LOGUFI-884351 format. One record per residue (C-alpha): z, y, x; residue number from 1. Coordinates in nm, 3 decimals, decimal comma, always signed. Each point is the difference from the previous one (the first is absolute). Last residue first. Example, Ala and Ser with C-alpha at 12.3 -4.5 7.8 and 13.67 -1.06 7.14 Angstrom:
! LOGUFI-884351
@up +0,714	north -0,106	east +1,367	pos 2
@up +0,066	north -0,344	east -0,137	pos 1
END
This chain:
! LOGUFI-884351
@up -6,647	north -0,334	east +2,423	pos 164
@up -0,251	north +0,272	east -0,075	pos 163
@up -0,250	north -0,105	east -0,262	pos 162
@up -0,349	north -0,095	east +0,110	pos 161
@up -0,186	north +0,034	east -0,328	pos 160
@up -0,241	north -0,277	east -0,080	pos 159
@up -0,342	north +0,067	east -0,146	pos 158
@up -0,072	north -0,318	east -0,199	pos 157
@up -0,161	north +0,192	east -0,290	pos 156
@up +0,196	north -0,195	east -0,261	pos 155
@up +0,326	north -0,080	east +0,176	pos 154
@up +0,033	north +0,289	east +0,243	pos 153
@up -0,159	north +0,295	east -0,179	pos 152
@up +0,085	north -0,108	east -0,353	pos 151
@up +0,355	north -0,080	east +0,109	pos 150
@up +0,215	north -0,287	east -0,115	pos 149
@up +0,378	north -0,041	east +0,002	pos 148
@up -0,015	north -0,240	east -0,300	pos 147
@up +0,316	north +0,168	east -0,135	pos 146
@up -0,029	north +0,360	east +0,118	pos 145
@up -0,370	north +0,082	east +0,022	pos 144
@up -0,168	north -0,237	east -0,246	pos 143
@up +0,298	north -0,011	east -0,239	pos 142
@up +0,025	north +0,380	east -0,010	pos 141
@up -0,377	north +0,022	east -0,050	pos 140
@up +0,006	north -0,251	east -0,286	pos 139
@up +0,277	north +0,195	east -0,173	pos 138
@up -0,194	north +0,320	east +0,063	pos 137
@up -0,310	north -0,143	east -0,169	pos 136
@up +0,206	north -0,096	east -0,303	pos 135
@up +0,159	north +0,347	east +0,007	pos 134
@up -0,342	north +0,169	east -0,006	pos 133
@up -0,119	north -0,209	east -0,293	pos 132
@up +0,325	north +0,046	east -0,194	pos 131
@up -0,009	north +0,371	east +0,082	pos 130
@up -0,354	north +0,042	east -0,130	pos 129
@up +0,074	north -0,192	east -0,319	pos 128
@up +0,310	north +0,212	east -0,065	pos 127
@up -0,179	north +0,330	east +0,065	pos 126
@up -0,304	north -0,069	east -0,215	pos 125
@up -0,359	north -0,100	east +0,063	pos 124
@up -0,051	north +0,130	east +0,354	pos 123
@up +0,289	north +0,228	east +0,092	pos 122
@up -0,080	north +0,100	east +0,356	pos 121
@up +0,133	north +0,354	east -0,050	pos 120
@up +0,012	north +0,065	east +0,376	pos 119
@up +0,372	north +0,084	east -0,003	pos 118
@up +0,087	north -0,238	east -0,285	pos 117
@up -0,168	north -0,309	east +0,142	pos 116
@up +0,107	north +0,098	east +0,352	pos 115
@up +0,365	north +0,038	east -0,105	pos 114
@up -0,010	north -0,333	east -0,183	pos 113
@up -0,127	north -0,168	east +0,316	pos 112
@up +0,261	north +0,163	east +0,222	pos 111
@up +0,285	north -0,077	east -0,238	pos 110
@up -0,100	north -0,364	east -0,040	pos 109
@up +0,107	north -0,075	east +0,356	pos 108
@up +0,123	north -0,349	east -0,073	pos 107
@up +0,370	north -0,082	east -0,020	pos 106
@up -0,035	north -0,369	east -0,088	pos 105
@up -0,286	north -0,081	east +0,239	pos 104
@up +0,162	north +0,253	east +0,234	pos 103
@up +0,288	north -0,242	east +0,046	pos 102
@up -0,222	north -0,204	east +0,232	pos 101
@up +0,034	north +0,274	east +0,263	pos 100
@up +0,329	north -0,148	east +0,125	pos 99
@up +0,199	north +0,224	east +0,235	pos 98
@up +0,300	north -0,083	east -0,222	pos 97
@up +0,170	north +0,341	east -0,007	pos 96
@up -0,309	north +0,217	east +0,056	pos 95
@up -0,201	north -0,212	east -0,247	pos 94
@up +0,271	north +0,015	east -0,268	pos 93
@up +0,016	north +0,377	east +0,045	pos 92
@up -0,380	north +0,013	east -0,023	pos 91
@up +0,001	north -0,204	east -0,318	pos 90
@up +0,256	north +0,231	east -0,159	pos 89
@up -0,221	north +0,295	east +0,101	pos 88
@up -0,301	north -0,170	east -0,159	pos 87
@up +0,185	north -0,022	east -0,334	pos 86
@up +0,117	north +0,360	east +0,043	pos 85
@up -0,361	north +0,110	east +0,045	pos 84
@up -0,110	north -0,192	east -0,310	pos 83
@up +0,281	north +0,156	east -0,205	pos 82
@up -0,092	north +0,346	east +0,131	pos 81
@up -0,363	north -0,057	east -0,095	pos 80
@up +0,095	north -0,088	east -0,358	pos 79
@up +0,243	north +0,290	east -0,017	pos 78
@up -0,268	north +0,244	east +0,122	pos 77
@up -0,289	north -0,122	east -0,212	pos 76
@up -0,023	north +0,258	east -0,277	pos 75
@up +0,113	north +0,278	east +0,234	pos 74
@up -0,277	north -0,065	east +0,251	pos 73
@up -0,007	north +0,322	east +0,204	pos 72
@up +0,355	north +0,077	east +0,112	pos 71
@up +0,142	north -0,352	east +0,001	pos 70
@up -0,332	north -0,129	east +0,139	pos 69
@up +0,021	north +0,237	east +0,300	pos 68
@up +0,362	north -0,103	east +0,061	pos 67
@up -0,106	north -0,363	east -0,029	pos 66
@up -0,289	north +0,049	east +0,243	pos 65
@up +0,247	north +0,163	east +0,241	pos 64
@up +0,236	north -0,296	east -0,027	pos 63
@up -0,290	north -0,243	east +0,024	pos 62
@up -0,108	north +0,143	east +0,338	pos 61
@up +0,351	north -0,050	east +0,142	pos 60
@up -0,003	north -0,351	east -0,148	pos 59
@up -0,321	north -0,085	east +0,179	pos 58
@up +0,140	north +0,138	east +0,327	pos 57
@up +0,297	north -0,237	east -0,029	pos 56
@up -0,215	north -0,296	east -0,107	pos 55
@up -0,239	north +0,054	east +0,288	pos 54
@up +0,272	north +0,042	east +0,262	pos 53
@up +0,187	north -0,312	east -0,116	pos 52
@up -0,310	north -0,219	east -0,030	pos 51
@up -0,133	north +0,133	east +0,332	pos 50
@up +0,318	north -0,103	east +0,179	pos 49
@up -0,061	north -0,360	east -0,108	pos 48
@up -0,363	north +0,016	east +0,112	pos 47
@up +0,109	north +0,131	east +0,338	pos 46
@up -0,062	north +0,360	east +0,106	pos 45
@up -0,247	north +0,230	east +0,175	pos 44
@up -0,330	north -0,176	east +0,059	pos 43
@up +0,046	north -0,213	east -0,311	pos 42
@up +0,045	north +0,317	east -0,213	pos 41
@up -0,358	north +0,126	east +0,022	pos 40
@up -0,167	north -0,228	east -0,255	pos 39
@up +0,311	north +0,001	east -0,218	pos 38
@up -0,028	north +0,378	east -0,032	pos 37
@up -0,340	north -0,034	east -0,167	pos 36
@up +0,096	north -0,055	east -0,365	pos 35
@up +0,300	north +0,234	east +0,004	pos 34
@up -0,217	north +0,267	east +0,164	pos 33
@up -0,255	north -0,032	east -0,283	pos 32
@up +0,265	north +0,023	east -0,273	pos 31
@up +0,163	north +0,304	east +0,158	pos 30
@up -0,342	north +0,162	east +0,048	pos 29
@up -0,093	north -0,053	east -0,366	pos 28
@up +0,338	north +0,113	east -0,137	pos 27
@up +0,019	north +0,309	east +0,221	pos 26
@up -0,362	north +0,100	east -0,058	pos 25
@up +0,047	north -0,019	east -0,376	pos 24
@up +0,334	north +0,184	east +0,004	pos 23
@up -0,078	north +0,281	east +0,243	pos 22
@up +0,295	north +0,240	east -0,020	pos 21
@up +0,265	north -0,212	east -0,175	pos 20
@up -0,117	north -0,326	east +0,160	pos 19
@up +0,022	north +0,157	east +0,347	pos 18
@up +0,335	north -0,163	east +0,080	pos 17
@up -0,148	north -0,347	east -0,035	pos 16
@up -0,284	north +0,119	east +0,224	pos 15
@up +0,245	north +0,080	east +0,280	pos 14
@up +0,180	north -0,334	east -0,025	pos 13
@up -0,322	north -0,201	east +0,010	pos 12
@up -0,124	north +0,229	east +0,278	pos 11
@up +0,306	north -0,076	east +0,217	pos 10
@up -0,048	north -0,374	east -0,057	pos 9
@up -0,368	north +0,033	east +0,094	pos 8
@up +0,090	north +0,200	east +0,312	pos 7
@up +0,244	north -0,271	east +0,109	pos 6
@up -0,275	north -0,259	east -0,048	pos 5
@up -0,240	north +0,215	east +0,205	pos 4
@up +0,263	north +0,032	east +0,270	pos 3
@up +0,018	north -0,380	east +0,031	pos 2
@up -0,378	north -0,025	east +0,010	pos 1
END
C-alpha cells in the first residue's frame, strides 16, 4: 500500500503537467486522486505528514491550473489569481504554525472557482453559483481542518490506521 500511495502522488504531479495536452482528463484525474490519496496515505506516512504532503502537491496542481486558466479564461484570470494568492498566504501560515485551523480563513476557493469556470457549472448566474460553492467550501474547510472530521472515519466509521 505504501508504494501505491507514492504512485498516487506521482500521478497527481504527472496529471497536473498534462493539463495543457489533456485538460479535461487532467482535471478529472487530479481531482479523483486528491480525493482518494487519503485512503492510501495511512500505510505510508503519519496524519501530520499527510497534511504537509497533500497541501504541497495540491498547490503544485493549482499552479498548473492557474497557468491554464491564465491562458484560457482571460475574463477570470485576475479573479482566480487573487483566490490562488489567498490560499497561498494560508498555506504559508499553515507551514509556519503547523495549525490547519487557519484554512477556515484561507479556504481553498481557487479550486472551486476553477472547477466552476472550467466545467461551466454556472447555474443561475456566476455570482450566485460562486456564493453557493464558496459557502459549501467554507463548511468543508471547517469540517476537515477545524472540527478535524472525516466522512470515511466519522460518518462511515471506517477508521484509517495512520502510521505513528
